[in-house]
C-alpha positions in Angstrom: -167.0 252.2 -35.4 -169.2 253.7 -32.6 -169.6 251.9 -29.1 -172.8 251.5 -26.7 -171.8 254.4 -24.8 -171.7 256.5 -27.7 -175.5 256.0 -28.2 -176.3 256.2 -24.8 -174.8 259.9 -24.8 -176.7 260.4 -28.0 -179.9 259.6 -26.1 -178.8 261.6 -23.1 -178.1 264.8 -25.3 -181.2 264.5 -27.5 -183.3 264.2 -24.0 -181.7 267.1 -22.5 -182.4 269.1 -25.9 -186.0 268.1 -25.5 -186.6 269.3 -22.1 -184.4 272.4 -22.8 -186.9 273.3 -25.8 -189.8 272.4 -23.7 -188.9 274.7 -20.1 -186.6 276.9 -22.1 -183.6 276.7 -19.5 -180.2 277.5 -20.9 -177.8 275.4 -18.9 -179.9 272.2 -20.6 -178.9 273.5 -24.0 -175.3 273.7 -22.4 -175.3 270.3 -21.2 -176.7 269.2 -24.5 -174.2 270.7 -26.4 -171.3 269.5 -24.3 -172.4 266.0 -24.8 -172.4 266.1 -28.4 -169.2 268.2 -28.6 -167.3 265.5 -26.9 -168.9 262.6 -29.0 -167.6 264.9 -32.1 -164.3 265.5 -30.4 -164.2 261.7 -29.7 -164.5 260.7 -33.3 -161.9 263.4 -34.7 -159.4 262.1 -32.1 -160.0 258.4 -33.0 -159.6 258.5 -36.5 -156.0 258.4 -36.2 -155.0 256.7 -33.0 -153.6 253.7 -34.5 -151.3 255.4 -37.3 -147.9 254.7 -36.7 -148.6 251.6 -34.7 -146.4 248.2 -35.5 -145.8 245.0 -33.9 -142.7 242.5 -33.7 -143.2 238.8 -32.4 -140.2 236.3 -31.5 -141.0 232.8 -30.4 -139.0 230.1 -29.4 -137.5 231.6 -26.3 -137.7 230.1 -22.7 -138.0 233.1 -20.7 -136.3 231.4 -17.7 -133.8 229.3 -19.6 -131.7 231.4 -22.0 -129.4 228.4 -23.0 -132.6 226.3 -24.3 -132.1 224.9 -27.7 -133.8 226.4 -30.7 -135.7 223.2 -31.6 -139.2 223.2 -30.4 -141.0 219.9 -29.8 -144.7 218.9 -29.0 -145.3 219.6 -24.9 -142.3 221.9 -24.6 -142.9 225.3 -22.7 -141.8 228.2 -24.9 -141.7 231.9 -24.5 -143.1 234.0 -27.1 -142.5 238.0 -27.0 -144.8 240.4 -28.5 -143.9 244.2 -29.0 -145.9 247.1 -30.0 -144.4 250.0 -31.2 -145.1 253.7 -32.0 -143.7 255.6 -34.8 -145.8 258.8 -33.9 -144.5 262.0 -31.9 -147.6 261.7 -29.6 -148.6 259.2 -27.5 -150.9 256.2 -27.9 -153.7 255.0 -25.5 -156.2 252.2 -24.8 -154.6 249.6 -27.0 -156.3 246.3 -26.7 -154.7 243.4 -28.7 -155.8 239.8 -29.4 -153.2 237.4 -29.7 -154.0 233.9 -31.4 -151.5 231.2 -30.7 -152.2 228.1 -33.2 -149.8 225.9 -31.5 -151.4 226.4 -28.2 -154.1 223.8 -26.5 -157.9 224.8 -27.4 -159.5 226.0 -25.0 -156.3 227.6 -23.2 -155.8 231.0 -22.3 -152.8 231.4 -24.6 -155.0 230.2 -27.6 -156.4 233.5 -27.9 -154.5 235.9 -25.3 -156.4 239.4 -24.9 -153.8 242.2 -23.5 -154.4 245.9 -22.8 -151.9 248.5 -23.0 -153.2 251.8 -21.2 -150.3 254.1 -23.0 -147.6 253.8 -25.6 -145.1 256.4 -25.5 -144.1 258.5 -28.3 -141.6 256.9 -30.3 -141.4 254.1 -27.9 -142.7 250.5 -27.5 -144.5 248.4 -25.0 -143.4 244.6 -24.5 -145.6 241.7 -23.5 -143.9 238.0 -22.7 -146.1 235.0 -22.0 -145.2 231.3 -22.0 -147.0 228.5 -24.2 -147.2 224.9 -23.7 -146.9 223.5 -27.6 -149.9 221.3 -27.9 -149.5 219.6 -31.3 -146.5 219.3 -33.9 -146.9 220.8 -37.3 -146.0 223.9 -39.5 -148.2 226.7 -37.5 -148.5 230.1 -38.6 -149.6 233.1 -36.6 -152.8 234.7 -38.1 -152.6 238.9 -38.2 -152.6 240.6 -34.8 -155.5 242.4 -34.0 -155.2 245.8 -32.7 -158.1 248.2 -31.3 -158.3 251.5 -29.3 -161.2 253.3 -28.0 -159.2 256.4 -27.2 -159.8 259.0 -25.9 -163.3 258.4 -24.3 -164.5 255.3 -25.4 -166.9 256.6 -27.9 -165.5 255.2 -31.2 -163.5 251.9 -31.4 -160.7 251.7 -34.4 -159.5 248.6 -35.2 -156.8 247.4 -37.5 -154.7 244.0 -38.5 -151.1 243.9 -38.2 -149.9 241.4 -40.5 -147.0 239.6 -38.5 -145.7 236.6 -40.9 -144.6 234.2 -38.2 -144.5 230.6 -39.1 -143.3 228.0 -36.4 -142.3 224.4 -37.3 -143.1 222.2 -34.3 -141.4 219.0 -33.8 -143.2 216.0 -32.6 -143.0 215.0 -29.0 -139.8 213.0 -28.3 -139.6 210.2 -25.5 -136.4 208.4 -25.2 -136.6 204.4 -25.5 -134.5 202.1 -23.2 -134.1 199.7 -25.4 -135.8 198.3 -29.1 -135.1 194.7 -29.8 -135.3 195.2 -33.5 -131.8 197.0 -33.3 -130.4 195.3 -29.7 -130.6 191.8 -31.4 -128.6 192.6 -34.5 -124.8 192.5 -35.0 -122.9 195.7 -35.4 -122.0 195.1 -38.9 -123.5 193.2 -41.9 -121.4 190.4 -43.7 -119.1 191.5 -45.7 -119.8 193.1 -49.2 -117.7 191.7 -52.1 -116.2 194.7 -52.7 -113.7 197.4 -51.9 -114.5 199.2 -48.7 -112.8 200.3 -45.3 -113.9 197.2 -43.3 -111.5 195.1 -41.4 -111.5 191.7 -43.5 -108.6 191.5 -46.1 -110.0 190.2 -49.4 -107.0 190.9 -51.6 -104.3 193.3 -52.5 -103.6 195.7 -55.0 -101.0 198.4 -56.4 -100.2 201.0 -54.1 -102.4 204.5 -54.4 -101.5 208.0 -53.4 -103.2 208.6 -50.1 -102.9 204.9 -49.0 -102.0 204.5 -45.2 -98.5 203.0 -45.0 -100.1 200.7 -42.5 -101.7 199.1 -45.3 -98.7 198.1 -47.1 -98.4 194.2 -48.0 -94.7 193.9 -47.3 -94.5 190.2 -48.5 -95.8 191.4 -51.8 -93.6 194.4 -52.1 -90.5 192.0 -51.6 -92.0 189.6 -54.3 -92.7 192.1 -56.9 -90.4 194.9 -56.0 -93.4 197.8 -56.3 -95.7 198.8 -53.5 -98.5 197.1 -52.9 -101.3 197.6 -50.6 -104.1 195.5 -49.0 -107.9 195.5 -50.2 -110.3 195.6 -47.5 -113.9 194.7 -47.7 -116.6 196.7 -47.5 -118.6 196.2 -44.1 -121.6 198.5 -43.4 -123.9 198.9 -40.5 -127.5 197.8 -41.5 -129.8 200.4 -42.3 -133.1 200.8 -40.8 -136.4 201.9 -42.6 -139.3 203.6 -40.5 -142.3 202.7 -42.4 -145.4 205.4 -41.8 -148.9 204.6 -42.3 -150.5 207.7 -43.3 -153.3 206.6 -45.2 -156.2 209.4 -45.5 -159.3 208.6 -43.0 -162.2 210.2 -44.0 -163.5 210.7 -40.5 -163.3 214.0 -38.9 -161.6 213.0 -36.0 -158.3 213.3 -37.6 -157.9 216.7 -36.4 -157.5 215.5 -33.2 -154.5 215.3 -31.4 -155.2 211.9 -29.6 -155.3 209.5 -32.9 -153.2 206.6 -34.1 -151.6 209.1 -36.5 -150.6 211.3 -34.2 -149.0 208.5 -31.9 -147.1 206.8 -34.8 -145.5 210.2 -35.6 -144.4 210.4 -32.1 -143.3 206.5 -31.9 -141.4 207.1 -35.3 -139.5 209.9 -33.5 -138.4 207.7 -30.3 -137.3 205.0 -32.8 -135.4 207.5 -34.8 -133.6 209.1 -31.8 -132.8 205.6 -30.7 -131.5 204.4 -33.9 -129.4 207.5 -34.4 -128.0 207.1 -31.0 -126.8 203.5 -31.9 -125.6 204.9 -35.6 -127.7 203.1 -37.5 -128.3 204.6 -41.0 -131.8 205.7 -40.9 -134.5 206.2 -43.5 -138.0 206.6 -43.9 -141.1 205.4 -46.0 -144.3 206.8 -46.3 -146.9 207.1 -49.2 -145.6 210.1 -51.3 -149.1 211.6 -51.8 -148.9 212.6 -47.8 -145.2 214.0 -48.1 -142.5 212.8 -50.1 -139.7 211.2 -48.4 -136.3 212.7 -48.4 -133.9 210.1 -50.2 -130.9 208.6 -48.7 -130.0 208.3 -45.1 -131.4 210.9 -42.9 -129.7 213.4 -40.7 -131.7 213.9 -37.2 -132.8 217.3 -38.5 -134.2 216.0 -41.8 -136.0 213.2 -39.9 -137.5 215.9 -37.5 -138.6 218.1 -40.0 -140.2 215.4 -42.2 -142.1 214.0 -39.0 -143.5 217.7 -38.3 -144.9 218.2 -41.7 -146.3 215.1 -42.4 -150.1 214.2 -42.3 -152.4 211.6 -42.8 -153.4 212.7 -46.6 -151.8 209.5 -48.1 -153.9 207.4 -50.8 -152.0 204.1 -50.6 -152.1 201.5 -48.0 -148.9 200.8 -46.3 -148.8 197.3 -47.6 -148.9 198.9 -51.0 -146.1 201.2 -50.2 -144.0 198.3 -48.9 -144.6 196.4 -52.1 -143.2 199.0 -54.4 -140.5 200.6 -52.4 -137.0 199.5 -51.4 -136.0 199.2 -47.6 -133.1 198.5 -45.6 -132.0 195.2 -43.7 -134.3 196.4 -40.6 -137.7 197.8 -41.1 -140.4 199.2 -38.3 -143.6 199.2 -39.7 -145.9 201.6 -37.9 -149.4 200.5 -38.8 -152.5 203.0 -37.9 -155.2 201.4 -40.2 -155.7 197.8 -39.2 -155.5 196.3 -43.1 -154.9 192.7 -42.8 -152.8 192.8 -46.3 -150.2 193.8 -44.2 -149.8 190.3 -42.8 -148.6 189.3 -46.5 -146.3 192.4 -46.8 -144.6 192.0 -43.7 -144.3 188.2 -44.3 -142.6 188.7 -47.4 -140.2 190.9 -46.0 -139.4 188.3 -43.3 -138.8 185.7 -45.2 -136.3 187.6 -47.5 -134.5 187.5 -43.9 -135.0 191.1 -43.0 -135.5 192.2 -39.2 -139.4 193.4 -39.1 -140.9 194.8 -36.1 -144.5 195.5 -36.5 -146.0 198.6 -34.2 -149.8 198.3 -34.5 -151.8 201.3 -33.1 -155.6 199.9 -32.0 -158.0 202.5 -33.3 -160.6 200.9 -31.0 -158.9 202.1 -27.9 -158.7 205.6 -28.9 -161.1 208.3 -28.3 -162.8 208.5 -31.7 -163.2 204.8 -31.7 -162.7 202.7 -34.8 -162.0 199.0 -35.8 -160.3 196.7 -33.5 -156.4 196.1 -34.3 -156.2 192.9 -31.8 -156.9 190.2 -35.0 -153.9 191.8 -36.9 -151.4 191.8 -34.2 -152.6 188.1 -33.6 -152.1 187.4 -37.3 -148.6 188.9 -37.3 -147.7 187.2 -34.3 -148.4 184.1 -35.6 -146.0 184.3 -38.4 -143.4 185.2 -36.1 -143.4 188.9 -36.8 -142.1 190.6 -33.7 -145.2 192.7 -33.0 -146.1 195.4 -30.4 -149.9 196.5 -30.0 -150.3 200.1 -28.9 -153.7 201.2 -27.1 -154.6 204.7 -26.0 -153.3 205.2 -22.4 -150.2 203.4 -22.9 -146.9 204.8 -22.8 -145.5 203.7 -26.3 -141.7 203.9 -25.0 -142.4 201.4 -22.6 -144.1 199.0 -24.7 -141.4 199.5 -27.5 -138.5 198.9 -24.9 -140.2 195.7 -23.7 -137.8 192.5 -23.5 -140.7 190.1 -25.1 -140.1 189.3 -28.8 -144.4 190.1 -29.2 -146.0 192.4 -26.9 -149.9 192.0 -27.8 -153.2 193.6 -26.3 -153.0 191.4 -22.7 -149.4 192.7 -22.6 -149.6 196.0 -22.9 -148.0 198.3 -20.5 -150.2 201.0 -18.9 -149.5 204.7 -18.6 -147.7 205.4 -15.4 
């Protein structure tokens, strides 16, 4: 592709040629021919200047901390290493690259990073290291790396796209809670279930089985029957926690923004999940399957983070509908992004069944894009005795969730410090 310099030299060569034919001065012919010859030579040399050029990318290394964990969370600072390699036997020169980092903040220098390599040795490589502050969770994929060269004289530009399939899963930002009344105010175990298990309450005896602990032998029964008899214990288990996420699709375009109730709900879910894992509560996730199918059974920490990293507000059902049609655990934390008054009946039903319920209501009206107020919903939930936390844009949700009060409304929201 010719550059502006090419056209300038062509105009200069034609001008010299015009004056040469007019004045019949020989050196003007020579200068005109030299200019055109340079352009022709540059075109021939530039044709293969990007042949043999390849690249490699490594993501996730902290350039200052080699012991950093491999998990990448929103707001982390991570290092990226970009390497250009030359497989040819002759050097390459004047290489310009444009690296687009999909998880860098829009408008930041790292979002579209331009780099220049004056020379690339024959069968050698050049490495560029840079750091990025992760802007947003999700599954991100780097676009092809754009490489260009104007070697040798800048008359022609050769361009090439290098496909470097690099996918990075960014976990949501994680802030740890100091406490959570939903879990802290509950007993460590549920009532004993009327079936055999590994609890501490004896519910009967049975014949001894291979593998039973000798400490569980019921010696009085052995003396009476002459056979080995073992104690039978009740099945005691910790109550499970269900995190119910409101992921109903919102038709407004601002869902692509980082500062939305949905993104805050995902972060709050990560904080609640981390606290539950720390307290050894079995953890379950509940959301509209049209947004993302929740994994079955209790979740490991990695499974929870991967789910929260991938889910997007693309559901077709309200959270009230999801709760009415899906089983939940003994404890339920409902993260409400759309102030739907149907949530009052849905959570009241769970509350009347004796389940522990925490309603975390995110107020769309307070967010940059605006929306309906969630205060009436929070007041209605408070009125029926539901532990309710109203989170507004600018609040520190960890402080709001860690409050000792049973109900935290709009007037009691804790501002971001």
